[in-house]
RODO-2510 file (C-alpha; in nm, 4 decimals, decimal comma):
residues 499
     n   res          X          Y          Z
     1     x     1,8794     2,6220    -1,7257
     2     x     1,7254     2,2950    -1,8353
     3     x     1,3675     2,3339    -1,9580
     4     x     1,0789     2,1099    -1,8425
     5     x     1,0925     1,9294    -2,1753
     6     x     1,4711     1,8569    -2,1221
     7     x     1,3685     1,7418    -1,7953
     8     x     1,1341     1,4747    -1,9219
     9     x     1,3663     1,3888    -2,2083
    10     x     1,6519     1,3357    -1,9651
    11     x     1,4676     1,0426    -1,8299
    12     x     1,5466     0,8512    -2,1227
    13     x     1,2966     0,6359    -2,3377
    14     x     0,9385     0,6202    -2,2047
    15     x     0,9970     0,2477    -2,0881
    16     x     1,2295     0,3960    -1,8149
    17     x     0,9916     0,6628    -1,6832
    18     x     0,9049     0,6286    -1,3049
    19     x     0,5599     0,7026    -1,1474
    20     x     0,7282     0,9484    -0,9050
    21     x     0,8557     1,1596    -1,1873
    22     x     0,5265     1,1409    -1,3787
    23     x     0,3288     1,2505    -1,0855
    24     x     0,5702     1,5374    -1,0203
    25     x     0,5357     1,6594    -1,3721
    26     x     0,1462     1,6542    -1,3636
    27     x     0,1445     1,8280    -1,0447
    28     x     0,4025     2,0985    -1,1645
    29     x     0,1923     2,1689    -1,4719
    30     x    -0,1144     2,2190    -1,2525
    31     x     0,0569     2,4387    -1,0001
    32     x     0,2596     2,6586    -1,2577
    33     x     0,0445     2,6576    -1,5592
    34     x    -0,3187     2,6557    -1,4536
    35     x    -0,3735     3,0247    -1,4107
    36     x    -0,6848     3,2424    -1,2985
    37     x    -0,9131     3,0972    -1,0595
    38     x    -0,8260     2,7824    -0,9041
    39     x    -0,8824     2,4594    -1,0634
    40     x    -1,0019     2,1773    -0,8280
    41     x    -0,7526     1,8947    -0,8255
    42     x    -1,0245     1,6384    -0,8977
    43     x    -1,1085     1,8306    -1,2146
    44     x    -0,7650     1,8259    -1,3257
    45     x    -0,7226     1,4579    -1,2465
    46     x    -1,0377     1,3838    -1,4528
    47     x    -0,8884     1,5425    -1,7461
    48     x    -0,5691     1,3505    -1,7106
    49     x    -0,7853     1,0374    -1,7201
    50     x    -0,9746     1,1442    -2,0337
    51     x    -0,6416     1,2377    -2,2213
    52     x    -0,4694     0,9080    -2,1122
    53     x    -0,7639     0,7115    -2,2463
    54     x    -0,7592     0,8874    -2,5728
    55     x    -0,3738     0,8946    -2,6239
    56     x    -0,3406     0,5332    -2,5244
    57     x    -0,6454     0,4212    -2,7562
    58     x    -0,4845     0,6297    -3,0396
    59     x    -0,1211     0,4672    -2,9907
    60     x    -0,2625     0,1160    -2,9791
    61     x    -0,4513     0,1743    -3,2806
    62     x    -0,1205     0,2611    -3,4702
    63     x     0,0386    -0,0730    -3,3988
    64     x     0,0643    -0,3429    -3,6661
    65     x     0,0648    -0,7052    -3,6809
    66     x    -0,0420    -0,9047    -3,3919
    67     x    -0,0488    -0,6116    -3,1554
    68     x    -0,2938    -0,4137    -3,3758
    69     x    -0,6145    -0,3044    -3,2008
    70     x    -0,9086    -0,0966    -3,3754
    71     x    -0,9545     0,2285    -3,1868
    72     x    -1,2228     0,2521    -2,9291
    73     x    -1,2618     0,6285    -2,9895
    74     x    -1,3730     0,7677    -3,3389
    75     x    -1,1078     0,7531    -3,6114
    76     x    -0,8688     1,0487    -3,5893
    77     x    -1,0071     1,1629    -3,2443
    78     x    -0,6609     1,2295    -3,0979
    79     x    -0,5131     1,4213    -3,3951
    80     x    -0,8191     1,6467    -3,4114
    81     x    -0,7573     1,7229    -3,0426
    82     x    -0,4050     1,8039    -3,1039
    83     x    -0,4907     2,0403    -3,3995
    84     x    -0,7888     2,2191    -3,2358
    85     x    -0,7646     2,5337    -2,9988
    86     x    -1,0038     2,7789    -2,8402
    87     x    -1,3558     2,7202    -2,9002
    88     x    -1,2916     2,4542    -3,1591
    89     x    -1,1100     2,2641    -2,8940
    90     x    -1,3784     2,2772    -2,6333
    91     x    -1,6378     2,1864    -2,9021
    92     x    -1,4127     1,8850    -3,0260
    93     x    -1,3602     1,7362    -2,6826
    94     x    -1,7167     1,7995    -2,5929
    95     x    -1,8457     1,6168    -2,8704
    96     x    -1,6002     1,3229    -2,8110
    97     x    -1,7219     1,2941    -2,4559
    98     x    -2,0867     1,3126    -2,5485
    99     x    -2,0281     1,0284    -2,8285
   100     x    -1,8113     0,8148    -2,6075
   101     x    -2,0151     0,8650    -2,2926
   102     x    -2,3530     0,7378    -2,4555
   103     x    -2,4360     0,3648    -2,4079
   104     x    -2,3921     0,2006    -2,7407
   105     x    -2,5616    -0,1462    -2,7600
   106     x    -2,4503    -0,2134    -3,1068
   107     x    -2,0830    -0,1476    -3,0379
   108     x    -1,9965    -0,3446    -2,7181
   109     x    -1,6350    -0,2432    -2,7605
   110     x    -1,7330     0,1162    -2,6300
   111     x    -1,8752    -0,0255    -2,3070
   112     x    -1,5862     0,0754    -2,0927
   113     x    -1,5469     0,4108    -2,2826
   114     x    -1,9203     0,4803    -2,1845
   115     x    -1,8235     0,4659    -1,8061
   116     x    -1,5134     0,6801    -1,8391
   117     x    -1,6880     0,9607    -2,0182
   118     x    -2,0418     0,9194    -1,8770
   119     x    -2,1669     1,2770    -1,8077
   120     x    -1,8064     1,4102    -1,8613
   121     x    -1,7710     1,7832    -1,9293
   122     x    -1,4688     1,9662    -2,0586
   123     x    -1,3207     2,2649    -1,8647
   124     x    -1,4709     2,6036    -1,9258
   125     x    -1,4048     2,7879    -2,2508
   126     x    -1,1558     3,0167    -2,0851
   127     x    -0,9191     2,7267    -1,9849
   128     x    -0,8750     2,5967    -2,3505
   129     x    -0,5309     2,7559    -2,3728
   130     x    -0,4331     2,5626    -2,0656
   131     x    -0,5954     2,2396    -2,1920
   132     x    -0,4195     2,2802    -2,5343
   133     x    -0,0898     2,3143    -2,3714
   134     x    -0,1607     2,0000    -2,1593
   135     x    -0,2395     1,8195    -2,4820
   136     x     0,0507     1,9438    -2,6986
   137     x     0,3264     1,9549    -2,4284
   138     x     0,2472     1,6996    -2,1838
   139     x     0,0896     1,4035    -2,3916
   140     x     0,1290     1,4308    -2,7603
   141     x     0,5028     1,4227    -2,7919
   142     x     0,5457     1,1018    -2,5821
   143     x     0,4635     0,7533    -2,6288
   144     x     0,2653     0,6731    -2,3180
   145     x     0,1763     0,3223    -2,3986
   146     x     0,5607     0,2452    -2,3532
   147     x     0,5532     0,3470    -1,9901
   148     x     0,5552     0,0530    -1,7608
   149     x     0,2288    -0,0178    -1,6307
   150     x     0,3048    -0,0208    -1,2668
   151     x     0,4786     0,3232    -1,2926
   152     x     0,1920     0,4910    -1,4968
   153     x    -0,0715     0,3265    -1,2710
   154     x     0,1019     0,4115    -0,9532
   155     x     0,1294     0,7764    -1,0704
   156     x    -0,2432     0,8002    -1,1550
   157     x    -0,3546     0,6166    -0,8348
   158     x    -0,1428     0,8694    -0,6230
   159     x    -0,2830     1,1576    -0,8281
   160     x    -0,6139     1,0475    -0,7146
   161     x    -0,5160     0,9905    -0,3523
   162     x    -0,4059     1,3606    -0,3575
   163     x    -0,7701     1,4640    -0,4277
   164     x    -0,8723     1,3613    -0,0540
   165     x    -0,9727     1,7258     0,0077
   166     x    -1,2241     1,7348    -0,2923
   167     x    -1,3398     1,3839    -0,2030
   168     x    -1,4106     1,4928     0,1384
   169     x    -1,6496     1,7539     0,0046
   170     x    -1,8804     1,4586    -0,1441
   171     x    -2,0499     1,4259     0,1931
   172     x    -2,3881     1,3459     0,0224
   173     x    -2,2357     1,0070    -0,0873
   174     x    -1,9901     0,9446     0,2127
   175     x    -1,6848     0,9240    -0,0227
   176     x    -1,3496     0,8748     0,1589
   177     x    -1,0249     0,6962     0,0707
   178     x    -0,9212     0,3527     0,2082
   179     x    -0,5256     0,3345     0,2370
   180     x    -0,4062     0,0808    -0,0170
   181     x    -0,1710    -0,0848     0,2381
   182     x    -0,4772    -0,1877     0,4432
   183     x    -0,6494    -0,3260     0,1462
   184     x    -0,3577    -0,5227     0,0477
   185     x    -0,3633    -0,6799     0,3898
   186     x    -0,7335    -0,7623     0,3364
   187     x    -0,6448    -0,9352     0,0046
   188     x    -0,3796    -1,1301     0,1694
   189     x    -0,6061    -1,2378     0,4467
   190     x    -0,8786    -1,3542     0,2122
   191     x    -0,6080    -1,5813     0,0480
   192     x    -0,7100    -1,4858    -0,3119
   193     x    -0,6193    -1,6973    -0,6088
   194     x    -0,6481    -1,6331    -0,9760
   195     x    -0,9637    -1,8522    -0,9705
   196     x    -1,1491    -1,5966    -0,7503
   197     x    -1,4137    -1,3674    -0,8711
   198     x    -1,3916    -1,0330    -0,6525
   199     x    -1,6587    -0,7723    -0,6296
   200     x    -1,7044    -0,4436    -0,4451
   201     x    -2,0502    -0,3050    -0,4123
   202     x    -1,9285     0,0459    -0,3282
   203     x    -1,6023     0,0655    -0,5268
   204     x    -1,5118     0,4429    -0,4611
   205     x    -1,1848     0,5070    -0,6743
   206     x    -1,1291     0,1316    -0,7281
   207     x    -0,8402     0,0682    -0,4857
   208     x    -0,9915    -0,2581    -0,3394
   209     x    -1,0161    -0,4113    -0,6824
   210     x    -0,6615    -0,3070    -0,7860
   211     x    -0,5400    -0,4640    -0,4346
   212     x    -0,7231    -0,7950    -0,5209
   213     x    -0,5896    -0,8140    -0,8902
   214     x    -0,2399    -0,7672    -0,7582
   215     x    -0,2846    -1,0542    -0,4999
   216     x    -0,4169    -1,2725    -0,7749
   217     x    -0,1571    -1,1794    -1,0085
   218     x     0,1268    -1,2684    -0,7450
   219     x     0,0453    -1,6280    -0,8207
   220     x     0,1939    -1,5762    -1,1688
   221     x    -0,1196    -1,6758    -1,3751
   222     x    -0,3266    -1,4888    -1,6199
   223     x    -0,6204    -1,2902    -1,4542
   224     x    -0,9503    -1,3178    -1,6669
   225     x    -1,1307    -0,9929    -1,7170
   226     x    -1,4302    -1,1145    -1,5220
   227     x    -1,2068    -1,1597    -1,2125
   228     x    -1,3030    -0,8141    -1,0631
   229     x    -1,6030    -0,6065    -1,0836
   230     x    -1,7283    -0,2951    -0,8966
   231     x    -2,0292    -0,0573    -0,8612
   232     x    -2,0870     0,2913    -0,7298
   233     x    -2,3807     0,5344    -0,7199
   234     x    -2,1569     0,8298    -0,7982
   235     x    -2,1002     0,8704    -1,1614
   236     x    -1,7595     1,0779    -1,1007
   237     x    -1,6277     0,7847    -0,8907
   238     x    -1,7127     0,5319    -1,1598
   239     x    -1,5273     0,7490    -1,4203
   240     x    -1,2188     0,7670    -1,1963
   241     x    -1,2309     0,4174    -1,0632
   242     x    -1,2775     0,2744    -1,4090
   243     x    -0,9458     0,4538    -1,5412
   244     x    -0,7615     0,3800    -1,2156
   245     x    -0,8468    -0,0063    -1,2613
   246     x    -0,7590     0,0068    -1,6341
   247     x    -0,4193     0,1623    -1,5877
   248     x    -0,3247    -0,0574    -1,2843
   249     x    -0,4352    -0,3818    -1,4128
   250     x    -0,3593    -0,3670    -1,7986
   251     x    -0,7272    -0,4338    -1,8716
   252     x    -0,8196    -0,3637    -2,2493
   253     x    -1,0265    -0,0466    -2,3081
   254     x    -1,2426    -0,2456    -2,5424
   255     x    -1,3446    -0,5033    -2,2828
   256     x    -1,6413    -0,5015    -2,0531
   257     x    -1,6157    -0,2325    -1,8070
   258     x    -1,4920    -0,3303    -1,4537
   259     x    -1,7008    -0,0714    -1,2875
   260     x    -2,0719     0,0052    -1,3420
   261     x    -2,2727     0,3051    -1,2195
   262     x    -2,5537     0,1525    -1,0009
   263     x    -2,7176     0,1723    -0,6652
   264     x    -2,5993    -0,1785    -0,5320
   265     x    -2,8665    -0,1843    -0,2653
   266     x    -3,1326    -0,2081    -0,5223
   267     x    -3,0298    -0,5409    -0,6559
   268     x    -3,1253    -0,8683    -0,5119
   269     x    -2,9664    -1,1155    -0,7422
   270     x    -2,5857    -1,0227    -0,7194
   271     x    -2,3601    -0,8369    -0,4943
   272     x    -2,2552    -0,6346    -0,7928
   273     x    -2,4482    -0,6293    -1,1308
   274     x    -2,2486    -0,6992    -1,4230
   275     x    -2,2399    -0,6907    -1,8039
   276     x    -2,2939    -1,0023    -2,0225
   277     x    -2,0213    -1,1977    -1,8389
   278     x    -2,2245    -1,2511    -1,5314
   279     x    -2,0058    -1,4852    -1,3028
   280     x    -2,1044    -1,5582    -0,9515
   281     x    -1,8704    -1,3904    -0,6948
   282     x    -1,6407    -1,5918    -0,4750
   283     x    -1,5314    -1,2984    -0,2667
   284     x    -1,6665    -0,9406    -0,1718
   285     x    -1,4486    -0,6661    -0,0386
   286     x    -1,6511    -0,3453     0,0620
   287     x    -1,5828    -0,0278     0,2503
   288     x    -1,9370     0,1356     0,2232
   289     x    -2,0099     0,5010     0,2943
   290     x    -2,0228     0,5473     0,6740
   291     x    -2,3332     0,7722     0,6482
   292     x    -2,6228     0,7422     0,8772
   293     x    -2,8348     1,0249     0,7301
   294     x    -2,8325     0,9061     0,3631
   295     x    -3,1700     0,7486     0,2706
   296     x    -3,1227     0,4175     0,0983
   297     x    -3,3939     0,3045    -0,1799
   298     x    -3,4530    -0,0529    -0,0271
   299     x    -3,8250    -0,0726    -0,1018
   300     x    -3,7787    -0,3727    -0,3153
   301     x    -3,5462    -0,5472    -0,0819
   302     x    -3,8134    -0,7780     0,0949
   303     x    -3,5047    -1,0113     0,1349
   304     x    -3,3321    -0,7854     0,3716
   305     x    -3,3162    -0,8991     0,7438
   306     x    -3,3999    -0,5643     0,8749
   307     x    -3,5455    -0,2606     0,6952
   308     x    -3,4709     0,1044     0,7786
   309     x    -3,0987     0,0256     0,8894
   310     x    -2,8199     0,2848     0,8437
   311     x    -2,6271     0,2705     0,5075
   312     x    -2,3259     0,0744     0,6298
   313     x    -2,5535    -0,1820     0,7972
   314     x    -2,7615    -0,2066     0,4656
   315     x    -2,4384    -0,2892     0,2582
   316     x    -2,3353    -0,5487     0,5213
   317     x    -2,6728    -0,7336     0,4961
   318     x    -2,6974    -0,6863     0,1170
   319     x    -2,3461    -0,8582     0,0773
   320     x    -2,4225    -1,1299     0,3191
   321     x    -2,7620    -1,2196     0,1600
   322     x    -2,6599    -1,1946    -0,1980
   323     x    -2,3218    -1,3766    -0,1819
   324     x    -2,3332    -1,7590    -0,2934
   325     x    -2,2714    -2,0141    -0,0474
   326     x    -1,8987    -2,0581     0,0210
   327     x    -1,8095    -1,7178    -0,0699
   328     x    -1,5805    -1,5063     0,1540
   329     x    -1,6117    -1,1457     0,2441
   330     x    -1,4349    -0,8503     0,4132
   331     x    -1,6815    -0,5683     0,4990
   332     x    -1,5625    -0,2429     0,6712
   333     x    -1,8253    -0,1274     0,9288
   334     x    -1,8152     0,1694     1,1901
   335     x    -1,8628     0,0886     1,5592
   336     x    -2,2264     0,1717     1,5702
   337     x    -2,3018    -0,1436     1,3311
   338     x    -2,1442    -0,3630     1,6006
   339     x    -2,3418    -0,2439     1,9008
   340     x    -2,6413    -0,0216     1,7854
   341     x    -2,9833    -0,1801     1,8992
   342     x    -3,2934    -0,2118     1,6511
   343     x    -3,2109    -0,2956     1,2862
   344     x    -2,8418    -0,3219     1,3492
   345     x    -2,8895    -0,5913     1,6314
   346     x    -3,1267    -0,7781     1,4091
   347     x    -2,8687    -0,7834     1,1330
   348     x    -2,5859    -0,8845     1,3544
   349     x    -2,7838    -1,1863     1,4772
   350     x    -2,8810    -1,2987     1,1301
   351     x    -2,5116    -1,2555     1,0214
   352     x    -2,4059    -1,4919     1,2976
   353     x    -2,6516    -1,7386     1,2265
   354     x    -2,6167    -1,7330     0,8362
   355     x    -2,2517    -1,6923     0,7989
   356     x    -1,9348    -1,8045     0,9527
   357     x    -1,8215    -1,4614     1,1220
   358     x    -1,4646    -1,5806     1,2139
   359     x    -1,2854    -1,2547     1,2577
   360     x    -1,3127    -0,8975     1,3597
   361     x    -1,0343    -0,6518     1,2999
   362     x    -1,0586    -0,3306     1,5088
   363     x    -0,8828    -0,0826     1,3194
   364     x    -0,6590     0,1997     1,4548
   365     x    -0,7968     0,5301     1,5029
   366     x    -0,7555     0,8151     1,2471
   367     x    -0,7616     0,5759     0,9499
   368     x    -1,0195     0,7671     0,7497
   369     x    -0,9433     1,1249     0,7784
   370     x    -1,1990     1,3806     0,8871
   371     x    -1,4939     1,1129     0,8996
   372     x    -1,5049     1,0987     1,2776
   373     x    -1,5681     0,7194     1,2554
   374     x    -1,4002     0,4340     1,4301
   375     x    -1,3925     0,1457     1,1904
   376     x    -1,3778    -0,2340     1,1818
   377     x    -1,3457    -0,5144     0,9400
   378     x    -1,5711    -0,8166     0,9608
   379     x    -1,4343    -1,1241     0,7855
   380     x    -1,7016    -1,3838     0,7166
   381     x    -1,7956    -1,6952     0,4958
   382     x    -2,1311    -1,7198     0,3491
   383     x    -2,2846    -2,0431     0,5154
   384     x    -2,6113    -2,1536     0,6506
   385     x    -2,7590    -2,2424     0,9912
   386     x    -2,6256    -2,5870     1,1002
   387     x    -2,8806    -2,8834     1,0840
   388     x    -2,8789    -2,8818     1,4681
   389     x    -3,0251    -2,5203     1,4604
   390     x    -2,6919    -2,3632     1,6000
   391     x    -2,5512    -2,0565     1,4354
   392     x    -2,3245    -2,0997     1,1388
   393     x    -2,0722    -1,9022     1,3452
   394     x    -1,8937    -2,1149     1,6301
   395     x    -1,6102    -1,8752     1,7386
   396     x    -1,5094    -1,5192     1,6751
   397     x    -1,1470    -1,3890     1,6845
   398     x    -1,1065    -1,0322     1,7590
   399     x    -0,7756    -0,8586     1,6638
   400     x    -0,7586    -0,5153     1,8489
   401     x    -0,5396    -0,2358     1,6996
   402     x    -0,7582     0,0323     1,8294
   403     x    -0,4855     0,1861     2,0572
   404     x    -0,2667     0,2805     1,7617
   405     x    -0,3259     0,5856     1,5504
   406     x    -0,2674     0,6470     1,1884
   407     x    -0,3640     0,9124     0,9421
   408     x    -0,3583     0,9445     0,5558
   409     x    -0,0824     1,2261     0,5908
   410     x     0,1057     1,1568     0,9165
   411     x     0,2195     0,8226     1,0442
   412     x     0,0622     0,6588     0,7468
   413     x    -0,0309     0,2734     0,7816
   414     x     0,1878     0,0113     0,6329
   415     x     0,1441    -0,3556     0,5702
   416     x     0,3977    -0,4212     0,8480
   417     x     0,1571    -0,2692     1,0904
   418     x    -0,0801    -0,5550     1,0414
   419     x     0,1951    -0,8333     1,0090
   420     x     0,0931    -0,9870     1,3540
   421     x    -0,2683    -0,9923     1,2467
   422     x    -0,2107    -1,1632     0,9233
   423     x     0,0153    -1,4226     1,0861
   424     x    -0,2491    -1,4967     1,3490
   425     x    -0,5529    -1,4718     1,1160
   426     x    -0,4031    -1,7227     0,8428
   427     x    -0,2830    -1,9635     1,0960
   428     x    -0,6480    -2,0684     1,1229
   429     x    -0,7285    -2,0716     0,7525
   430     x    -0,7358    -2,4489     0,7575
   431     x    -0,8960    -2,4714     1,1135
   432     x    -0,9748    -2,1717     1,3232
   433     x    -0,8866    -2,3774     1,6450
   434     x    -0,5091    -2,3433     1,5691
   435     x    -0,5217    -1,9697     1,6064
   436     x    -0,3206    -1,8732     1,9153
   437     x    -0,4450    -1,5983     2,1662
   438     x    -0,2326    -1,3092     2,2332
   439     x    -0,2721    -0,9589     2,3824
   440     x    -0,4273    -0,8314     2,0754
   441     x    -0,5836    -1,1473     1,9465
   442     x    -0,8795    -1,3100     2,1494
   443     x    -1,1161    -1,5900     2,0830
   444     x    -1,4980    -1,5523     2,1704
   445     x    -1,7533    -1,8426     2,1797
   446     x    -2,0571    -1,6985     1,9606
   447     x    -2,2932    -1,8317     2,2331
   448     x    -2,1693    -1,5650     2,4548
   449     x    -2,2608    -1,3157     2,1921
   450     x    -2,6041    -1,4569     2,1066
   451     x    -2,6898    -1,4720     2,4723
   452     x    -2,6579    -1,0901     2,4661
   453     x    -3,0149    -0,9487     2,3727
   454     x    -2,8358    -0,7045     2,1536
   455     x    -2,5860    -0,9566     2,0199
   456     x    -2,3259    -0,6841     2,0314
   457     x    -1,9962    -0,7193     1,8465
   458     x    -1,8205    -0,4207     2,0158
   459     x    -1,5645    -0,6667     2,1553
   460     x    -1,2069    -0,6038     2,2796
   461     x    -0,9175    -0,8342     2,2501
   462     x    -0,7985    -0,7449     2,6044
   463     x    -1,0416    -0,5696     2,8287
   464     x    -0,7483    -0,4450     3,0386
   465     x    -0,5616    -0,2775     2,7451
   466     x    -0,5112     0,0888     2,7143
   467     x    -0,7916     0,3160     2,6509
   468     x    -0,8656     0,4036     2,2851
   469     x    -0,6470     0,6792     2,1257
   470     x    -0,9294     0,9132     2,0075
   471     x    -0,6942     1,0791     1,7584
   472     x    -0,5339     1,4057     1,6753
   473     x    -0,7042     1,6836     1,8584
   474     x    -0,6758     1,9214     1,5569
   475     x    -0,8336     1,6668     1,3254
   476     x    -1,1304     1,6158     1,5690
   477     x    -1,1832     1,9947     1,6027
   478     x    -1,1765     2,0402     1,2204
   479     x    -1,4254     1,7450     1,1823
   480     x    -1,6639     1,9326     1,4376
   481     x    -1,6420     2,2487     1,2574
   482     x    -1,7163     2,0796     0,9291
   483     x    -2,0172     1,8784     1,0677
   484     x    -2,1488     2,2072     1,2283
   485     x    -2,1361     2,3637     0,8808
   486     x    -2,3464     2,0843     0,7430
   487     x    -2,5944     2,1087     1,0328
   488     x    -2,6298     2,4920     0,9664
   489     x    -2,7092     2,4307     0,6176
   490     x    -2,9700     2,1803     0,7147
   491     x    -3,1366     2,4072     0,9670
   492     x    -3,1358     2,6889     0,7005
   493     x    -3,3195     2,4712     0,4635
   494     x    -3,5862     2,4179     0,7264
   495     x    -3,6102     2,7812     0,7876
   496     x    -3,6448     2,8441     0,4086
   497     x    -3,9063     2,5864     0,3747
   498     x    -4,1158     2,7649     0,6459
   499     x    -4,1517     3,0997     0,4449
***
């Protein structure tokens, strides 16, 4: 019977490896060689990221001539990991993580590493035998820098996507995964070019920036390192997103980091804070946390149109306010942001007055598993009120896909599902009046919306269309159980405080 090493060797040289086989090998190691108490999938994925960074950095430092690159990690870091075992391996990796994870203003080449390893911790000491095997059997024998970028990046992106259950437990920051095919559609709708500067103020695992980079690269031109940038408040997401972007875009490890750990809502000057290369954004793509119970620190945001809004509404106004004139945006929002009164209504009215909100895509149900949220995408261009005093928005086109149902496990969404939307949307790029009405695509005069005291944007393409698909009953029931569990914990905290 062929051994596992025979299996990987049978694939031939590393430049012929496929993402599917790489992913299967990683998963097989986790399932068959991680013993004892279960190791969370996201913890395994993080260590794949750390080892890939260190192994690729080591390999690139061994090159000669024009391809030579000084190592980002300390000299000899990888060989020391390979030779270490037990407590020595735990100590060696811990010291590497600590050194690389500290910001080092005197060495800008380590800026990206400081994000990848920020607050990183090795597995517990009792797992060092497993970690040693992962290093010596799965990474050290092979030249990972020869693996095609799309295959290695795709394997890591799918490994991350398979962490959906672990990400759902991060309810405090509202993390969930956006389907890559949907983000590819968004990138196409925004008509990205290599000259654009794309930002995401709540970047998650970086999928939006990867989709943007691919759309820009489709033009066949070199993409500058400053072309994409993101931020997230969750340090673990910053680590994973940074490695995801590095592997999928070919960005150098020694360049400025594509992702920063930051609370975007605190910043007034830019949609996303950057490093030294501060470039005004031309495009923003953002799917913020759909959390209504997460307090946002907006005390210094006297530029906001409305204080005390829920989190997704705050991201919407943050992006609309801080984008420069002429910049385009695609922002995901739950239904509540489209029809709630109070702060949400104030934000909607200001958005219509100060930006050209030209399209609303009502997404199919079930898109974001276990969130219980119905979602939409607002497409707009940063503008200004017209000299006549009229709103910057004149007409809003609504594409309604709400009667469809997709999940991230069954009946997954594809780009083809939005082909009709893209055709209708892009036909109006050079003049919205050329867009053609259909059963799913309808034009609204913005004066109708502004005449409504709430300026509600909960608009259907066809009022006579079928009722919404509310989703899979099992998914709904599971979501209810999970949220009841959260409520029980909240009430228990109140009881404990009264003692």
